[in-house]
BALOBA-1460 file (C-alpha; in Angstrom, 3 decimals):
// residues 217
<rec num="1" residu="m" x="11.229" y="35.753" z="34.046"/>
<rec num="2" residu="f" x="13.010" y="36.363" z="30.305"/>
<rec num="3" residu="t" x="13.429" y="39.408" z="28.214"/>
<rec num="4" residu="i" x="14.454" y="40.081" z="24.767"/>
<rec num="5" residu="l" x="17.832" y="40.971" z="23.499"/>
<rec num="6" residu="d" x="17.339" y="42.034" z="19.607"/>
<rec num="7" residu="p" x="18.451" y="46.025" z="20.128"/>
<rec num="8" residu="m" x="16.087" y="48.814" z="18.953"/>
<rec num="9" residu="d" x="17.769" y="49.455" z="15.468"/>
<rec num="10" residu="a" x="17.773" y="45.789" z="14.247"/>
<rec num="11" residu="p" x="14.330" y="44.509" z="16.072"/>
<rec num="12" residu="a" x="12.573" y="40.490" z="15.494"/>
<rec num="13" residu="e" x="10.653" y="41.137" z="12.754"/>
<rec num="14" residu="s" x="7.933" y="38.400" z="11.351"/>
<rec num="15" residu="e" x="4.763" y="38.986" z="9.119"/>
<rec num="16" residu="l" x="1.834" y="36.873" z="8.656"/>
<rec num="17" residu="e" x="-1.121" y="37.314" z="6.090"/>
<rec num="18" residu="e" x="-5.256" y="37.060" z="7.730"/>
<rec num="19" residu="k" x="-8.013" y="37.838" z="4.683"/>
<rec num="20" residu="r" x="-6.019" y="40.363" z="2.387"/>
<rec num="21" residu="s" x="-4.305" y="42.183" z="5.631"/>
<rec num="22" residu="r" x="-0.548" y="42.266" z="6.702"/>
<rec num="23" residu="f" x="0.295" y="42.330" z="9.998"/>
<rec num="24" residu="i" x="4.154" y="42.721" z="10.782"/>
<rec num="25" residu="g" x="5.342" y="41.868" z="14.365"/>
<rec num="26" residu="n" x="8.901" y="43.637" z="15.764"/>
<rec num="27" residu="c" x="9.775" y="43.586" z="18.960"/>
<rec num="28" residu="c" x="13.123" y="44.148" z="20.721"/>
<rec num="29" residu="h" x="14.374" y="45.450" z="24.729"/>
<rec num="30" residu="i" x="13.510" y="48.348" z="25.960"/>
<rec num="31" residu="r" x="13.467" y="50.106" z="28.912"/>
<rec num="32" residu="s" x="11.793" y="52.703" z="29.775"/>
<rec num="33" residu="a" x="8.536" y="54.455" z="28.399"/>
<rec num="34" residu="e" x="10.961" y="57.160" z="26.393"/>
<rec num="35" residu="e" x="12.827" y="54.126" z="24.376"/>
<rec num="36" residu="v" x="8.849" y="52.813" z="23.958"/>
<rec num="37" residu="a" x="7.837" y="55.899" z="22.202"/>
<rec num="38" residu="a" x="10.873" y="56.718" z="20.158"/>
<rec num="39" residu="f" x="10.360" y="52.457" z="18.714"/>
<rec num="40" residu="v" x="7.314" y="52.977" z="18.159"/>
<rec num="41" residu="a" x="7.949" y="56.383" z="16.324"/>
<rec num="42" residu="a" x="10.520" y="54.711" z="14.177"/>
<rec num="43" residu="m" x="7.985" y="52.177" z="13.275"/>
<rec num="44" residu="r" x="5.937" y="54.811" z="11.982"/>
<rec num="45" residu="e" x="8.528" y="55.993" z="10.058"/>
<rec num="46" residu="r" x="9.533" y="52.717" z="8.542"/>
<rec num="47" residu="h" x="5.317" y="51.935" z="7.262"/>
<rec num="48" residu="p" x="3.764" y="55.722" z="6.425"/>
<rec num="49" residu="k" x="1.057" y="53.664" z="4.649"/>
<rec num="50" residu="a" x="0.366" y="51.070" z="7.265"/>
<rec num="51" residu="r" x="-3.384" y="51.809" z="8.085"/>
<rec num="52" residu="h" x="-2.462" y="50.479" z="11.909"/>
<rec num="53" residu="i" x="0.371" y="50.297" z="14.363"/>
<rec num="54" residu="a" x="-1.083" y="48.761" z="17.509"/>
<rec num="55" residu="y" x="2.140" y="47.879" z="20.010"/>
<rec num="56" residu="a" x="2.279" y="47.434" z="23.891"/>
<rec num="57" residu="a" x="5.492" y="47.407" z="26.103"/>
<rec num="58" residu="m" x="6.211" y="46.549" z="29.771"/>
<rec num="59" residu="w" x="9.072" y="47.176" z="31.807"/>
<rec num="60" residu="g" x="10.922" y="47.140" z="35.876"/>
<rec num="61" residu="e" x="12.771" y="45.326" z="38.363"/>
<rec num="62" residu="r" x="11.519" y="41.963" z="39.037"/>
<rec num="63" residu="e" x="10.605" y="42.629" z="42.630"/>
<rec num="64" residu="a" x="9.355" y="46.690" z="41.527"/>
<rec num="65" residu="i" x="6.813" y="47.620" z="40.551"/>
<rec num="66" residu="q" x="6.525" y="47.185" z="37.046"/>
<rec num="67" residu="s" x="5.646" y="49.571" z="34.592"/>
<rec num="68" residu="e" x="3.219" y="48.836" z="31.071"/>
<rec num="69" residu="r" x="1.900" y="50.751" z="28.281"/>
<rec num="70" residu="m" x="-0.537" y="49.838" z="24.720"/>
<rec num="71" residu="s" x="-2.107" y="51.429" z="22.326"/>
<rec num="72" residu="d" x="-4.625" y="50.032" z="19.546"/>
<rec num="73" residu="d" x="-3.807" y="52.805" z="17.382"/>
<rec num="74" residu="g" x="-7.045" y="53.498" z="16.298"/>
<rec num="75" residu="e" x="-8.455" y="49.501" z="16.172"/>
<rec num="76" residu="p" x="-11.471" y="48.490" z="17.905"/>
<rec num="77" residu="s" x="-11.205" y="48.980" z="22.375"/>
<rec num="78" residu="g" x="-8.980" y="45.482" z="23.378"/>
<rec num="79" residu="t" x="-8.457" y="43.914" z="20.232"/>
<rec num="80" residu="a" x="-4.882" y="45.001" z="19.429"/>
<rec num="81" residu="g" x="-2.828" y="46.506" z="22.388"/>
<rec num="82" residu="k" x="-4.842" y="44.302" z="25.141"/>
<rec num="83" residu="p" x="-3.238" y="40.625" z="22.751"/>
<rec num="84" residu="i" x="-0.226" y="42.388" z="22.364"/>
<rec num="85" residu="l" x="0.256" y="42.968" z="26.370"/>
<rec num="86" residu="d" x="-1.200" y="39.641" z="26.903"/>
<rec num="87" residu="c" x="1.201" y="38.417" z="24.624"/>
<rec num="88" residu="i" x="4.032" y="39.802" z="26.898"/>
<rec num="89" residu="r" x="2.367" y="38.195" z="30.073"/>
<rec num="90" residu="q" x="1.895" y="34.389" z="29.089"/>
<rec num="91" residu="q" x="5.752" y="34.623" z="27.870"/>
<rec num="92" residu="d" x="7.004" y="35.878" z="31.348"/>
<rec num="93" residu="l" x="8.892" y="38.605" z="29.127"/>
<rec num="94" residu="i" x="10.415" y="41.952" z="30.937"/>
<rec num="95" residu="d" x="12.043" y="44.864" z="29.329"/>
<rec num="96" residu="c" x="10.386" y="44.655" z="25.838"/>
<rec num="97" residu="v" x="8.141" y="46.644" z="23.410"/>
<rec num="98" residu="i" x="5.926" y="44.610" z="20.658"/>
<rec num="99" residu="t" x="4.987" y="46.971" z="17.393"/>
<rec num="100" residu="v" x="1.919" y="44.297" z="14.965"/>
<rec num="101" residu="t" x="1.956" y="46.904" z="11.898"/>
<rec num="102" residu="r" x="-1.650" y="46.475" z="10.457"/>
<rec num="103" residu="y" x="-1.844" y="46.738" z="6.514"/>
<rec num="104" residu="f" x="-5.441" y="46.879" z="5.735"/>
<rec num="105" residu="g" x="-6.325" y="44.693" z="2.542"/>
<rec num="106" residu="g" x="-10.279" y="45.600" z="2.543"/>
<rec num="107" residu="i" x="-11.603" y="42.553" z="4.514"/>
<rec num="108" residu="l" x="-13.431" y="43.813" z="7.930"/>
<rec num="109" residu="l" x="-12.037" y="40.957" z="10.611"/>
<rec num="110" residu="g" x="-14.464" y="41.496" z="13.450"/>
<rec num="111" residu="s" x="-13.236" y="41.565" z="16.975"/>
<rec num="112" residu="g" x="-12.458" y="37.708" z="17.593"/>
<rec num="113" residu="g" x="-10.239" y="37.613" z="13.581"/>
<rec num="114" residu="l" x="-8.774" y="41.299" z="15.553"/>
<rec num="115" residu="i" x="-7.452" y="39.711" z="18.580"/>
<rec num="116" residu="r" x="-7.048" y="36.477" z="17.256"/>
<rec num="117" residu="a" x="-4.125" y="38.283" z="14.096"/>
<rec num="118" residu="y" x="-2.309" y="40.588" z="16.823"/>
<rec num="119" residu="s" x="-2.157" y="37.559" z="19.278"/>
<rec num="120" residu="s" x="-0.294" y="35.479" z="16.511"/>
<rec num="121" residu="a" x="1.555" y="38.363" z="14.873"/>
<rec num="122" residu="a" x="3.444" y="39.391" z="18.486"/>
<rec num="123" residu="s" x="3.983" y="35.731" z="19.210"/>
<rec num="124" residu="s" x="5.315" y="35.144" z="16.037"/>
<rec num="125" residu="a" x="7.658" y="38.260" z="16.393"/>
<rec num="126" residu="v" x="8.914" y="36.531" z="19.602"/>
<rec num="127" residu="q" x="9.455" y="33.456" z="18.184"/>
<rec num="128" residu="h" x="11.977" y="35.304" z="15.760"/>
<rec num="129" residu="s" x="14.112" y="37.192" z="18.709"/>
<rec num="130" residu="s" x="16.606" y="36.603" z="20.792"/>
<rec num="131" residu="i" x="16.082" y="35.730" z="24.331"/>
<rec num="132" residu="a" x="18.087" y="35.844" z="27.769"/>
<rec num="133" residu="e" x="16.693" y="34.666" z="31.056"/>
<rec num="134" residu="l" x="17.093" y="37.082" z="33.702"/>
<rec num="135" residu="t" x="18.469" y="35.775" z="37.071"/>
<rec num="136" residu="p" x="18.740" y="38.020" z="40.562"/>
<rec num="137" residu="c" x="22.298" y="38.812" z="41.157"/>
<rec num="138" residu="r" x="24.477" y="41.218" z="43.266"/>
<rec num="139" residu="e" x="26.829" y="43.715" z="42.301"/>
<rec num="140" residu="y" x="29.993" y="44.542" z="43.601"/>
<rec num="141" residu="r" x="32.602" y="47.065" z="43.490"/>
<rec num="142" residu="f" x="36.174" y="46.561" z="45.121"/>
<rec num="143" residu="a" x="40.103" y="47.784" z="44.096"/>
<rec num="144" residu="l" x="42.698" y="45.692" z="42.817"/>
<rec num="145" residu="t" x="46.182" y="45.837" z="41.878"/>
<rec num="146" residu="y" x="47.376" y="45.080" z="38.656"/>
<rec num="147" residu="p" x="48.919" y="41.437" z="39.615"/>
<rec num="148" residu="q" x="45.029" y="40.696" z="40.582"/>
<rec num="149" residu="l" x="42.765" y="41.620" z="37.627"/>
<rec num="150" residu="d" x="43.764" y="37.579" z="35.644"/>
<rec num="151" residu="i" x="43.264" y="35.462" z="38.658"/>
<rec num="152" residu="c" x="39.506" y="37.687" z="39.516"/>
<rec num="153" residu="k" x="38.114" y="37.437" z="35.903"/>
<rec num="154" residu="r" x="38.663" y="33.866" z="36.299"/>
<rec num="155" residu="l" x="37.011" y="33.307" z="39.799"/>
<rec num="156" residu="v" x="34.156" y="36.170" z="38.238"/>
<rec num="157" residu="a" x="33.876" y="33.230" z="35.113"/>
<rec num="158" residu="d" x="33.956" y="30.743" z="37.514"/>
<rec num="159" residu="h" x="30.766" y="31.435" z="39.488"/>
<rec num="160" residu="q" x="28.835" y="32.502" z="35.622"/>
<rec num="161" residu="g" x="29.695" y="36.411" z="37.017"/>
<rec num="162" residu="d" x="29.700" y="39.225" z="34.806"/>
<rec num="163" residu="f" x="33.033" y="41.412" z="35.179"/>
<rec num="164" residu="k" x="33.625" y="44.805" z="34.111"/>
<rec num="165" residu="v" x="36.806" y="47.517" z="35.062"/>
<rec num="166" residu="l" x="35.351" y="50.795" z="36.149"/>
<rec num="167" residu="e" x="38.532" y="52.692" z="36.234"/>
<rec num="168" residu="y" x="42.191" y="52.531" z="35.815"/>
<rec num="169" residu="s" x="44.490" y="54.179" z="38.423"/>
<rec num="170" residu="d" x="47.568" y="52.838" z="40.391"/>
<rec num="171" residu="h" x="45.269" y="50.322" z="41.026"/>
<rec num="172" residu="v" x="42.081" y="49.055" z="39.164"/>
<rec num="173" residu="e" x="38.369" y="49.229" z="39.892"/>
<rec num="174" residu="v" x="36.010" y="46.852" z="38.971"/>
<rec num="175" residu="q" x="32.552" y="45.802" z="38.612"/>
<rec num="176" residu="a" x="31.554" y="42.664" z="39.669"/>
<rec num="177" residu="t" x="27.589" y="40.847" z="39.293"/>
<rec num="178" residu="i" x="27.079" y="37.380" z="40.991"/>
<rec num="179" residu="p" x="24.330" y="35.239" z="40.907"/>
<rec num="180" residu="f" x="22.486" y="35.023" z="43.966"/>
<rec num="181" residu="s" x="23.001" y="31.156" z="43.845"/>
<rec num="182" residu="r" x="26.663" y="32.080" z="44.106"/>
<rec num="183" residu="d" x="26.664" y="34.589" z="45.761"/>
<rec num="184" residu="t" x="28.931" y="32.381" z="49.028"/>
<rec num="185" residu="s" x="30.853" y="30.385" z="47.456"/>
<rec num="186" residu="f" x="32.132" y="33.721" z="45.447"/>
<rec num="187" residu="q" x="32.884" y="35.328" z="48.801"/>
<rec num="188" residu="e" x="34.572" y="32.504" z="50.073"/>
<rec num="189" residu="r" x="36.918" y="32.492" z="47.046"/>
<rec num="190" residu="m" x="37.935" y="35.603" z="47.053"/>
<rec num="191" residu="i" x="38.743" y="35.777" z="50.528"/>
<rec num="192" residu="q" x="40.779" y="32.561" z="50.446"/>
<rec num="193" residu="g" x="42.586" y="33.695" z="46.674"/>
<rec num="194" residu="f" x="43.597" y="37.240" z="47.912"/>
<rec num="195" residu="n" x="43.623" y="36.518" z="51.564"/>
<rec num="196" residu="a" x="41.458" y="38.698" z="52.744"/>
<rec num="197" residu="q" x="42.946" y="41.643" z="51.068"/>
<rec num="198" residu="v" x="40.602" y="42.741" z="48.915"/>
<rec num="199" residu="v" x="37.530" y="44.057" z="50.679"/>
<rec num="200" residu="l" x="33.824" y="43.740" z="48.409"/>
<rec num="201" residu="r" x="31.702" y="46.209" z="48.220"/>
<rec num="202" residu="e" x="27.685" y="45.465" z="47.520"/>
<rec num="203" residu="s" x="26.843" y="48.144" z="45.116"/>
<rec num="204" residu="g" x="23.012" y="46.919" z="44.137"/>
<rec num="205" residu="q" x="20.802" y="44.179" z="43.240"/>
<rec num="206" residu="v" x="20.079" y="44.195" z="39.337"/>
<rec num="207" residu="n" x="18.695" y="41.219" z="36.645"/>
<rec num="208" residu="m" x="21.216" y="39.764" z="34.424"/>
<rec num="209" residu="p" x="21.101" y="38.109" z="31.101"/>
<rec num="210" residu="v" x="22.508" y="35.010" z="31.404"/>
<rec num="211" residu="t" x="21.118" y="32.302" z="29.211"/>
<rec num="212" residu="v" x="20.738" y="33.410" z="25.503"/>
<rec num="213" residu="s" x="18.626" y="31.220" z="23.508"/>
<rec num="214" residu="t" x="16.855" y="32.390" z="19.929"/>
<rec num="215" residu="r" x="13.855" y="30.620" z="19.787"/>
<rec num="216" residu="v" x="13.480" y="30.523" z="15.910"/>
<rec num="217" residu="a" x="16.224" y="30.845" z="13.452"/>
């Protein structure tokens, strides 16, 4: 499973023309219905003279029930929002929204032509985005002494994880996110490296973007 990394304030964008109509695809990372609505509203502000701004979005955890939303925005039913949603599914994406803005060129495309145009515009936007592969990970929280900090950072990096300091006080409270495939090795190395003095507390499971690429330069 993958996600789009481009943020809401700098979404990926591409454009194509079909029989004088302009189709502008934009996509970005989102995590909620509120963010979907905010992004679509931002596109309407950017394109006040556009005839239609259709969109689709999907978000949620890999193993949980996923949420989705789509809109044809006045195009014939099933010719705009659904092709965009199909693009998200076919690309195995999550936590993203794709909008396709249409400036009408005066020539009717018919249902088939609309489906192809919206699908192509959505796919092109994804191809211009930055993509991250999501890997199932386990999150830990634990306390370290200051001399232990750099050693732990190296251990987390060796296991392709993510390290975050949560609080500095008389000790350091940290969070480590480790891919499931390296979880057992990480636990063993932590026990060996700190003589079982560091107590790992599991705080949850998440999907972490670990392999990032740009599909089109």
